[in-house]
C-alpha positions in Angstrom: -2.2 -34.8 -39.0 -4.1 -32.7 -41.5 -2.7 -29.6 -43.3 -4.5 -26.3 -43.2 -6.4 -25.6 -46.4 -4.4 -23.9 -49.2 -5.4 -20.6 -50.5 -4.8 -19.0 -53.8 -5.1 -15.2 -54.5 -5.9 -14.3 -58.1 -6.4 -10.8 -59.7 -9.1 -10.6 -62.3 -9.0 -8.1 -65.2 -11.8 -5.6 -65.5 -13.8 -7.7 -67.9 -13.5 -10.8 -65.8 -14.5 -8.9 -62.6 -17.5 -7.4 -64.4 -18.5 -10.9 -65.5 -18.2 -12.2 -62.0 -20.2 -9.3 -60.6 -23.0 -9.6 -63.2 -26.2 -11.4 -62.0 -26.2 -15.2 -61.8 -29.5 -16.6 -62.9 -30.9 -19.8 -61.4 -30.4 -21.6 -58.1 -27.8 -24.0 -56.7 -24.3 -24.9 -57.7 -22.3 -22.1 -59.2 -25.4 -19.8 -59.1 -24.8 -19.7 -55.3 -21.0 -19.7 -55.4 -20.7 -17.0 -58.1 -22.4 -14.2 -56.1 -20.6 -15.3 -52.9 -17.2 -14.9 -54.8 -18.3 -11.6 -56.3 -19.0 -10.3 -52.8 -15.5 -11.1 -51.8 -13.8 -9.5 -54.8 -12.0 -6.4 -53.4 -11.6 -3.1 -55.1 -8.4 -4.1 -56.9 -10.3 -7.2 -58.3 -8.3 -9.7 -56.1 -10.0 -12.7 -54.6 -8.8 -15.4 -52.4 -9.9 -19.0 -53.2 -9.6 -22.1 -51.1 -9.0 -25.6 -52.4 -12.7 -26.5 -52.3 -13.7 -23.4 -54.3 -10.9 -24.1 -56.9 -12.3 -27.7 -57.2 -15.8 -26.4 -57.7 -14.7 -23.9 -60.4 -12.7 -26.6 -62.2 -15.7 -29.0 -62.2 -18.0 -26.3 -63.6 -15.4 -25.5 -66.3 -15.4 -29.1 -67.4 -19.2 -29.3 -68.0 -20.8 -29.7 -71.5 -20.6 -26.6 -73.6 -23.0 -23.9 -72.5 -23.0 -20.2 -71.9 -22.7 -20.8 -68.2 -19.6 -22.9 -68.6 -18.1 -20.4 -71.0 -18.7 -17.6 -68.5 -16.9 -19.5 -65.7 -14.1 -20.3 -68.1 -13.8 -16.6 -69.1 -13.5 -15.6 -65.5 -11.1 -18.2 -64.1 -9.4 -20.4 -66.8 -6.2 -18.4 -67.3 -5.7 -17.9 -63.5 -6.2 -21.6 -62.6 -4.0 -22.7 -65.5 -1.2 -20.5 -64.2 -1.7 -21.8 -60.6 -1.2 -25.4 -61.9 1.8 -24.4 -64.1 0.1 -25.9 -67.1 1.3 -24.6 -70.5 
């Protein structure tokens, strides 16, 4: 029997929310997910992420150093670290 997908709600600060809402250049991967997530960000800068989305975000945060990776880290790193209870 499978479990329902887990959800995590995070609240972005103003700078993180602005970074998520800024244009995502290119096509595919996070350039598709970024705008979709930005569209779901509510007026109090909360967003609900499912397990698949969290996995995609973590994968993009682990890529070779780039401005794109740094942007994803800026938006999500502290929130995902807190969800995993990692010091």
